[in-house]
MIVO-959530 format. One record per residue (C-alpha): residue number from 1; x, y, z; chain; residue in one letter. Coordinates in steps of 0.001 Angstrom, whole numbers, plus 500000, padded with zeros to 6 digits. Layout:
// residues N
+-----+--------+--------+--------+--------+---------+
| num |      u |      v |      w | cadena | residuo |
+-----+--------+--------+--------+--------+---------+
| NUM |      X |      Y |      Z |      A |       A |
...
+-----+--------+--------+--------+--------+---------+
END
This chain:
// residues 347
+-----+--------+--------+--------+--------+---------+
| num |      u |      v |      w | cadena | residuo |
+-----+--------+--------+--------+--------+---------+
|   1 | 639982 | 727189 | 828814 |      A |       M |
|   2 | 642873 | 728750 | 828382 |      A |       N |
|   3 | 643959 | 731317 | 831282 |      A |       S |
|   4 | 644719 | 730072 | 834693 |      A |       A |
|   5 | 641943 | 733017 | 835879 |      A |       A |
|   6 | 639748 | 729679 | 835152 |      A |       N |
|   7 | 641255 | 727485 | 837211 |      A |       L |
|   8 | 639278 | 725866 | 839910 |      A |       N |
|   9 | 639730 | 726972 | 843317 |      A |       D |
|  10 | 640208 | 723448 | 845059 |      A |       S |
|  11 | 643668 | 723487 | 844088 |      A |       G |
|  12 | 643207 | 719649 | 843820 |      A |       L |
|  13 | 645055 | 718035 | 840431 |      A |       V |
|  14 | 645175 | 714308 | 839190 |      A |       L |
|  15 | 648114 | 713518 | 838206 |      A |       G |
|  16 | 648377 | 710241 | 835579 |      A |       I |
|  17 | 651743 | 708429 | 834939 |      A |       E |
|  18 | 652215 | 705788 | 832798 |      A |       S |
|  19 | 655927 | 705862 | 830432 |      A |       S |
|  20 | 657291 | 702780 | 831910 |      A |       C |
|  21 | 655958 | 699865 | 833246 |      A |       D |
|  22 | 654472 | 701053 | 836330 |      A |       D |
|  23 | 650774 | 702532 | 836359 |      A |       T |
|  24 | 650129 | 704903 | 838772 |      A |       A |
|  25 | 647586 | 707952 | 839618 |      A |       A |
|  26 | 647473 | 710653 | 842510 |      A |       A |
|  27 | 645583 | 713852 | 843812 |      A |       V |
|  28 | 647796 | 716622 | 845061 |      A |       V |
|  29 | 646599 | 719484 | 846372 |      A |       E |
|  30 | 648544 | 723206 | 844785 |      A |       R |
|  31 | 651753 | 720964 | 844284 |      A |       G |
|  32 | 652438 | 719872 | 847989 |      A |       G |
|  33 | 649599 | 718653 | 850000 |      A |       R |
|  34 | 649762 | 714004 | 848593 |      A |       I |
|  35 | 646054 | 712930 | 849093 |      A |       L |
|  36 | 646633 | 709838 | 847726 |      A |       S |
|  37 | 649032 | 707938 | 845342 |      A |       S |
|  38 | 648464 | 704467 | 843687 |      A |       V |
|  39 | 651086 | 702452 | 841511 |      A |       V |
|  40 | 650219 | 699632 | 839899 |      A |       D |
|  41 | 653382 | 697956 | 839538 |      A |       S |
|  42 | 654201 | 695090 | 836543 |      A |       Q |
|  43 | 657831 | 694389 | 838089 |      A |       A |
|  44 | 656825 | 690559 | 838258 |      A |       A |
|  45 | 655314 | 690749 | 834833 |      A |       I |
|  46 | 658792 | 691830 | 833561 |      A |       H |
|  47 | 660682 | 689664 | 836071 |      A |       A |
|  48 | 660919 | 686528 | 833705 |      A |       D |
|  49 | 662280 | 688808 | 830723 |      A |       W |
|  50 | 665439 | 690362 | 832985 |      A |       G |
|  51 | 663614 | 693877 | 831722 |      A |       G |
|  52 | 660566 | 695917 | 830700 |      A |       V |
|  53 | 658711 | 694447 | 827298 |      A |       V |
|  54 | 657191 | 696852 | 825959 |      A |       P |
|  55 | 654391 | 695416 | 823743 |      A |       E |
|  56 | 653850 | 693899 | 827311 |      A |       I |
|  57 | 653860 | 697118 | 829384 |      A |       A |
|  58 | 651388 | 698893 | 827291 |      A |       S |
|  59 | 648496 | 696027 | 827642 |      A |       R |
|  60 | 648987 | 695923 | 830724 |      A |       S |
|  61 | 648778 | 699637 | 831036 |      A |       H |
|  62 | 645315 | 699410 | 829344 |      A |       L |
|  63 | 643806 | 697171 | 831538 |      A |       D |
|  64 | 645178 | 698967 | 834982 |      A |       S |
|  65 | 644652 | 702809 | 834003 |      A |       I |
|  66 | 641005 | 702819 | 835072 |      A |       G |
|  67 | 640982 | 701271 | 838045 |      A |       P |
|  68 | 644279 | 703072 | 838764 |      A |       V |
|  69 | 641976 | 706417 | 838559 |      A |       V |
|  70 | 639450 | 705454 | 840478 |      A |       R |
|  71 | 641383 | 704468 | 843223 |      A |       K |
|  72 | 643637 | 707314 | 843803 |      A |       A |
|  73 | 640074 | 709686 | 843916 |      A |       L |
|  74 | 638617 | 707404 | 846105 |      A |       D |
|  75 | 641527 | 707282 | 848541 |      A |       E |
|  76 | 641885 | 711260 | 848200 |      A |       A |
|  77 | 637980 | 711422 | 848934 |      A |       G |
|  78 | 637559 | 713791 | 845614 |      A |       V |
|  79 | 635585 | 713441 | 842595 |      A |       T |
|  80 | 636082 | 713952 | 838649 |      A |       L |
|  81 | 633993 | 717810 | 839773 |      A |       G |
|  82 | 636211 | 718564 | 842251 |      A |       D |
|  83 | 639298 | 718438 | 840431 |      A |       L |
|  84 | 641042 | 722086 | 839268 |      A |       A |
|  85 | 642879 | 720305 | 836279 |      A |       G |
|  86 | 644581 | 716990 | 835424 |      A |       I |
|  87 | 648321 | 716793 | 834667 |      A |       A |
|  88 | 650088 | 713815 | 832511 |      A |       V |
|  89 | 653344 | 712635 | 831495 |      A |       T |
|  90 | 653840 | 712841 | 828429 |      A |       N |
|  91 | 657322 | 712468 | 827657 |      A |       Q |
|  92 | 660473 | 711022 | 827712 |      A |       P |
|  93 | 659208 | 706799 | 827861 |      A |       G |
|  94 | 658106 | 704261 | 826133 |      A |       L |
|  95 | 655961 | 705238 | 822968 |      A |       I |
|  96 | 652548 | 702852 | 823808 |      A |       G |
|  97 | 653034 | 703016 | 827331 |      A |       S |
|  98 | 652965 | 706939 | 827552 |      A |       L |
|  99 | 650104 | 706771 | 824671 |      A |       L |
| 100 | 647653 | 705152 | 827497 |      A |       V |
| 101 | 647841 | 707266 | 829758 |      A |       G |
| 102 | 647869 | 710311 | 827843 |      A |       L |
| 103 | 644692 | 709113 | 825754 |      A |       S |
| 104 | 642817 | 708815 | 828961 |      A |       Y |
| 105 | 644121 | 711589 | 830299 |      A |       A |
| 106 | 642830 | 713826 | 827290 |      A |       K |
| 107 | 639559 | 712210 | 827122 |      A |       A |
| 108 | 638684 | 712730 | 830912 |      A |       L |
| 109 | 640064 | 716375 | 830468 |      A |       A |
| 110 | 637329 | 716398 | 827402 |      A |       F |
| 111 | 634117 | 714685 | 829289 |      A |       A |
| 112 | 634428 | 716935 | 832392 |      A |       Q |
| 113 | 635909 | 719987 | 830876 |      A |       N |
| 114 | 639063 | 720253 | 832872 |      A |       L |
| 115 | 642521 | 721591 | 831843 |      A |       P |
| 116 | 644975 | 719359 | 830860 |      A |       L |
| 117 | 648900 | 719887 | 831535 |      A |       V |
| 118 | 651417 | 717249 | 829450 |      A |       G |
| 119 | 654539 | 717013 | 832104 |      A |       V |
| 120 | 658128 | 716012 | 831150 |      A |       H |
| 121 | 658678 | 712602 | 833308 |      A |       H |
| 122 | 662550 | 713555 | 833977 |      A |       I |
| 123 | 661698 | 716896 | 835622 |      A |       E |
| 124 | 658608 | 715348 | 837597 |      A |       A |
| 125 | 661492 | 713505 | 839028 |      A |       H |
| 126 | 663192 | 716904 | 840688 |      A |       I |
| 127 | 660023 | 718370 | 841630 |      A |       Y |
| 128 | 659535 | 715163 | 843787 |      A |       A |
| 129 | 662745 | 715819 | 845913 |      A |       A |
| 130 | 661011 | 718860 | 846946 |      A |       T |
| 131 | 657567 | 718435 | 847820 |      A |       M |
| 132 | 658187 | 716986 | 851295 |      A |       E |
| 133 | 660894 | 720062 | 852120 |      A |       L |
| 134 | 659263 | 722237 | 854649 |      A |       V |
| 135 | 662250 | 725170 | 853888 |      A |       E |
| 136 | 662280 | 726207 | 850778 |      A |       P |
| 137 | 665500 | 724936 | 848971 |      A |       L |
| 138 | 668473 | 727286 | 848648 |      A |       P |
| 139 | 668678 | 727674 | 844616 |      A |       T |
| 140 | 670349 | 727259 | 842082 |      A |       P |
| 141 | 670457 | 723309 | 842907 |      A |       A |
| 142 | 671877 | 720777 | 840686 |      A |       I |
| 143 | 669529 | 717563 | 840117 |      A |       A |
| 144 | 670307 | 714327 | 839120 |      A |       L |
| 145 | 668337 | 711853 | 837822 |      A |       V |
| 146 | 668812 | 708384 | 837753 |      A |       V |
| 147 | 666951 | 705533 | 836712 |      A |       S |
| 148 | 666796 | 702403 | 834935 |      A |       G |
| 149 | 665581 | 704673 | 831435 |      A |       G |
| 150 | 667658 | 708070 | 832307 |      A |       H |
| 151 | 670885 | 709267 | 834175 |      A |       T |
| 152 | 671320 | 713108 | 833477 |      A |       A |
| 153 | 672172 | 716717 | 835633 |      A |       L |
| 154 | 670127 | 719324 | 835196 |      A |       Y |
| 155 | 670912 | 722932 | 836778 |      A |       E |
| 156 | 667106 | 724184 | 838646 |      A |       M |
| 157 | 666074 | 727072 | 839754 |      A |       R |
| 158 | 662168 | 726983 | 840357 |      A |       G |
| 159 | 660075 | 724217 | 839394 |      A |       P |
| 160 | 659683 | 725244 | 836011 |      A |       R |
| 161 | 663214 | 726463 | 835062 |      A |       K |
| 162 | 665314 | 723264 | 834651 |      A |       M |
| 163 | 668347 | 723481 | 832134 |      A |       E |
| 164 | 669990 | 720027 | 830797 |      A |       P |
| 165 | 673509 | 719826 | 831678 |      A |       I |
| 166 | 674949 | 716544 | 830954 |      A |       A |
| 167 | 672768 | 712589 | 830174 |      A |       Q |
| 168 | 674840 | 709360 | 829934 |      A |       T |
| 169 | 676673 | 708549 | 826859 |      A |       L |
| 170 | 675099 | 704837 | 826529 |      A |       D |
| 171 | 673219 | 702961 | 829526 |      A |       D |
| 172 | 671550 | 704553 | 832545 |      A |       A |
| 173 | 673174 | 703502 | 835732 |      A |       A |
| 174 | 669927 | 701368 | 836334 |      A |       G |
| 175 | 670231 | 699501 | 833195 |      A |       E |
| 176 | 673641 | 698743 | 834655 |      A |       A |
| 177 | 672388 | 697507 | 838037 |      A |       F |
| 178 | 669891 | 695358 | 835941 |      A |       D |
| 179 | 673055 | 693951 | 833853 |      A |       K |
| 180 | 674880 | 692667 | 836618 |      A |       V |
| 181 | 671989 | 691790 | 838839 |      A |       A |
| 182 | 671293 | 689178 | 835447 |      A |       Y |
| 183 | 675131 | 688411 | 835480 |      A |       L |
| 184 | 674708 | 687369 | 839094 |      A |       L |
| 185 | 671820 | 685378 | 839210 |      A |       G |
| 186 | 669913 | 687661 | 841336 |      A |       L |
| 187 | 666069 | 689051 | 840895 |      A |       A |
| 188 | 664964 | 691969 | 838537 |      A |       Y |
| 189 | 664640 | 694706 | 839146 |      A |       P |
| 190 | 668758 | 694622 | 839838 |      A |       G |
| 191 | 669308 | 697566 | 841804 |      A |       G |
| 192 | 667571 | 696609 | 845075 |      A |       P |
| 193 | 668746 | 692819 | 844433 |      A |       S |
| 194 | 672158 | 693921 | 843702 |      A |       V |
| 195 | 672143 | 696124 | 846867 |      A |       S |
| 196 | 671171 | 693771 | 849271 |      A |       A |
| 197 | 673704 | 691621 | 848148 |      A |       L |
| 198 | 676068 | 693931 | 848292 |      A |       A |
| 199 | 676215 | 694783 | 852252 |      A |       K |
| 200 | 677851 | 690965 | 852461 |      A |       E |
| 201 | 680562 | 692175 | 850477 |      A |       G |
| 202 | 683707 | 694319 | 850434 |      A |       D |
| 203 | 683303 | 698000 | 847711 |      A |       P |
| 204 | 687245 | 697394 | 847652 |      A |       K |
| 205 | 687722 | 693895 | 847062 |      A |       A |
| 206 | 687965 | 695115 | 843343 |      A |       I |
| 207 | 688652 | 698314 | 841364 |      A |       R |
| 208 | 685985 | 698401 | 838715 |      A |       F |
| 209 | 686829 | 702036 | 836273 |      A |       P |
| 210 | 685436 | 705534 | 836762 |      A |       R |
| 211 | 684516 | 706912 | 834085 |      A |       Y |
| 212 | 686242 | 710262 | 833261 |      A |       R |
| 213 | 684990 | 712481 | 830742 |      A |       A |
| 214 | 687747 | 713354 | 827715 |      A |       K |
| 215 | 686337 | 717011 | 827758 |      A |       D |
| 216 | 686747 | 716874 | 831390 |      A |       K |
| 217 | 683112 | 718255 | 831641 |      A |       K |
| 218 | 680892 | 716565 | 833968 |      A |       P |
| 219 | 679117 | 713444 | 832350 |      A |       G |
| 220 | 678031 | 709744 | 832712 |      A |       F |
| 221 | 678843 | 706063 | 831293 |      A |       S |
| 222 | 678118 | 702542 | 832103 |      A |       F |
| 223 | 678940 | 700570 | 829852 |      A |       S |
| 224 | 682698 | 699935 | 830229 |      A |       G |
| 225 | 681708 | 699629 | 833860 |      A |       L |
| 226 | 679686 | 696824 | 832963 |      A |       K |
| 227 | 682061 | 695193 | 830712 |      A |       T |
| 228 | 684210 | 695153 | 832776 |      A |       S |
| 229 | 682196 | 693147 | 835553 |      A |       V |
| 230 | 681114 | 690834 | 832713 |      A |       L |
| 231 | 684993 | 690464 | 831988 |      A |       Y |
| 232 | 685879 | 690000 | 835802 |      A |       H |
| 233 | 683405 | 687214 | 835890 |      A |       I |
| 234 | 685203 | 685043 | 832733 |      A |       R |
| 235 | 687795 | 685061 | 835124 |      A |       G |
| 236 | 689584 | 688155 | 833078 |      A |       G |
| 237 | 689069 | 686546 | 829392 |      A |       D |
| 238 | 687184 | 688239 | 827539 |      A |       A |
| 239 | 686060 | 685325 | 824807 |      A |       L |
| 240 | 685743 | 682842 | 827789 |      A |       A |
| 241 | 682292 | 681686 | 828393 |      A |       P |
| 242 | 680280 | 683380 | 831292 |      A |       T |
| 243 | 679862 | 680553 | 834026 |      A |       P |
| 244 | 676922 | 680404 | 835721 |      A |       A |
| 245 | 675636 | 682329 | 839012 |      A |       P |
| 246 | 676570 | 679859 | 841436 |      A |       E |
| 247 | 679592 | 679047 | 839928 |      A |       D |
| 248 | 680978 | 682634 | 840380 |      A |       I |
| 249 | 682906 | 683411 | 843272 |      A |       P |
| 250 | 682911 | 686515 | 845391 |      A |       N |
| 251 | 679550 | 687108 | 844368 |      A |       R |
| 252 | 678981 | 689197 | 847053 |      A |       A |
| 253 | 682106 | 691447 | 846469 |      A |       D |
| 254 | 681257 | 691862 | 842883 |      A |       I |
| 255 | 678153 | 693324 | 843944 |      A |       A |
| 256 | 679430 | 695453 | 846363 |      A |       A |
| 257 | 682480 | 696846 | 844378 |      A |       S |
| 258 | 680025 | 697564 | 841140 |      A |       F |
| 259 | 677849 | 699102 | 843365 |      A |       Q |
| 260 | 680469 | 702068 | 844797 |      A |       Q |
| 261 | 682252 | 701951 | 841175 |      A |       A |
| 262 | 678648 | 703043 | 840066 |      A |       A |
| 263 | 677966 | 705262 | 842717 |      A |       V |
| 264 | 681015 | 707186 | 842459 |      A |       D |
| 265 | 680503 | 708116 | 838585 |      A |       N |
| 266 | 677008 | 709697 | 839442 |      A |       L |
| 267 | 678924 | 711483 | 842712 |      A |       V |
| 268 | 681672 | 712704 | 841298 |      A |       K |
| 269 | 679734 | 714805 | 837971 |      A |       P |
| 270 | 677174 | 715767 | 840415 |      A |       T |
| 271 | 680154 | 717392 | 843018 |      A |       L |
| 272 | 681592 | 719244 | 839575 |      A |       Q |
| 273 | 678453 | 721034 | 838297 |      A |       A |
| 274 | 677856 | 722293 | 841533 |      A |       C |
| 275 | 681523 | 723915 | 841487 |      A |       K |
| 276 | 681381 | 725301 | 838426 |      A |       E |
| 277 | 678103 | 726240 | 838709 |      A |       R |
| 278 | 678092 | 728173 | 842246 |      A |       D |
| 279 | 675125 | 726090 | 843006 |      A |       A |
| 280 | 674114 | 725179 | 846742 |      A |       R |
| 281 | 671730 | 722487 | 846804 |      A |       S |
| 282 | 671712 | 719072 | 845324 |      A |       I |
| 283 | 668424 | 717033 | 844604 |      A |       L |
| 284 | 668453 | 713415 | 843841 |      A |       V |
| 285 | 665298 | 711963 | 842538 |      A |       G |
| 286 | 664692 | 708380 | 839923 |      A |       G |
| 287 | 664583 | 704675 | 841307 |      A |       G |
| 288 | 668522 | 704662 | 841735 |      A |       V |
| 289 | 667928 | 707912 | 844313 |      A |       A |
| 290 | 666648 | 704952 | 846423 |      A |       A |
| 291 | 669974 | 703483 | 847093 |      A |       N |
| 292 | 671226 | 703702 | 850844 |      A |       R |
| 293 | 674797 | 703688 | 849203 |      A |       C |
| 294 | 674593 | 706543 | 846495 |      A |       L |
| 295 | 672405 | 708624 | 849833 |      A |       R |
| 296 | 675122 | 707867 | 852152 |      A |       A |
| 297 | 678252 | 708669 | 849928 |      A |       C |
| 298 | 676371 | 711794 | 848229 |      A |       M |
| 299 | 675655 | 713656 | 851714 |      A |       T |
| 300 | 678555 | 712859 | 852647 |      A |       T |
| 301 | 680995 | 714057 | 850157 |      A |       E |
| 302 | 678198 | 716885 | 849616 |      A |       A |
| 303 | 678978 | 718383 | 852872 |      A |       A |
| 304 | 682633 | 719004 | 852572 |      A |       K |
| 305 | 681392 | 721515 | 849937 |      A |       L |
| 306 | 678927 | 722791 | 852713 |      A |       G |
| 307 | 676350 | 721554 | 850009 |      A |       I |
| 308 | 672690 | 720363 | 851257 |      A |       Q |
| 309 | 671550 | 717441 | 849362 |      A |       V |
| 310 | 667298 | 716514 | 849108 |      A |       V |
| 311 | 666030 | 712499 | 848340 |      A |       F |
| 312 | 662755 | 712029 | 848227 |      A |       P |
| 313 | 661206 | 709003 | 850169 |      A |       S |
| 314 | 662284 | 705858 | 848745 |      A |       P |
| 315 | 658190 | 705483 | 847637 |      A |       A |
| 316 | 658816 | 708768 | 845150 |      A |       Y |
| 317 | 662030 | 707868 | 844181 |      A |       C |
| 318 | 660305 | 704867 | 841618 |      A |       T |
| 319 | 657929 | 706265 | 839178 |      A |       D |
| 320 | 654509 | 707819 | 840762 |      A |       N |
| 321 | 651755 | 710301 | 840427 |      A |       A |
| 322 | 652549 | 712600 | 842964 |      A |       V |
| 323 | 655178 | 713922 | 841285 |      A |       M |
| 324 | 653703 | 714704 | 838097 |      A |       I |
| 325 | 650555 | 716197 | 839895 |      A |       A |
| 326 | 652485 | 717872 | 841906 |      A |       G |
| 327 | 655019 | 719489 | 838924 |      A |       L |
| 328 | 651448 | 720206 | 836854 |      A |       G |
| 329 | 649892 | 722012 | 839436 |      A |       W |
| 330 | 652104 | 725013 | 838929 |      A |       H |
| 331 | 651962 | 724254 | 834843 |      A |       A |
| 332 | 648161 | 724822 | 835415 |      A |       L |
| 333 | 648447 | 728069 | 838092 |      A |       A |
| 334 | 650745 | 729998 | 835183 |      A |       E |
| 335 | 648041 | 728607 | 832714 |      A |       G |
| 336 | 650484 | 726894 | 830013 |      A |       A |
| 337 | 647616 | 724087 | 829495 |      A |       W |
| 338 | 647309 | 721392 | 826632 |      A |       A |
| 339 | 645257 | 722191 | 823589 |      A |       D |
| 340 | 644343 | 718767 | 821934 |      A |       G |
| 341 | 647128 | 718334 | 819910 |      A |       N |
| 342 | 648861 | 717138 | 822924 |      A |       L |
| 343 | 650960 | 714275 | 822093 |      A |       D |
| 344 | 654084 | 711706 | 823383 |      A |       A |
| 345 | 657382 | 712159 | 822579 |      A |       S |
| 346 | 659854 | 709165 | 823753 |      A |       P |
| 347 | 662495 | 711606 | 823891 |      A |       R |
+-----+--------+--------+--------+--------+---------+
END
């Protein structure tokens, strides 16, 4: 099959996501109506390591992919024969993890004679922010994708019309949260842990650095901020040993001040891009989009410019297959179907 004219009229798309450490499947109707969403998280498996171990992640996906897909179909009350097609994440991500989901999706599509589309994980995070909207989104929109593996800006003019603007020069924002959480002796993943502790602290207690691009264009960098927190914990001596978490004074102030600096480093470039491109709205997606400080600051600052800000529900900020099925529907409807040569790409 290679034509949108052959698409099953049901409009039901099975989405499969396995780009990192979550195995997910979902059934979505015509890009918007969510019938099911199943996510098998590996957070507990990787907690002892303080981050995702690629080999462990891919092996866990192998164990989970079949049961997760079956559960998504059962919860939606549909069978494989009811589907219009299958959408699967094929980039970017951990190559071993991606291959598990992609191989499963390709085999399933071939066995059921269903059209298959590969979906870009970052573009799906952008699309996720639009799925719960009641009114059409004012465009052009500036989209900020911020997670443990990615921090990037896009201009969006439609579901499949996304142009990259900028990305982090080094660490992703979510990775910085994980590293700071580790230094402070907090649980993995670091985002929720740092945010919880920050509630008890003063975000103005410590003036951590804000990134400024030399070319004055929108951009991101978090390595300097992360290093500044480390040096602060060491008492200002870069060569001093790192104290044990229980010996660090004012941990809540450190968490709150770091979080505010990280949020400022995300909000300012996003608003700058809006001004440069006459954007009418902002979309924010990715795991860090669930951060309450980011939500409040972005909404407040954008309102001063008369710009609407849209965040997904927290369940659709982290990796999920709803966004894959949703965006995948548009590719299927346009007839942009993949053949057997569809491959995974880490970038």
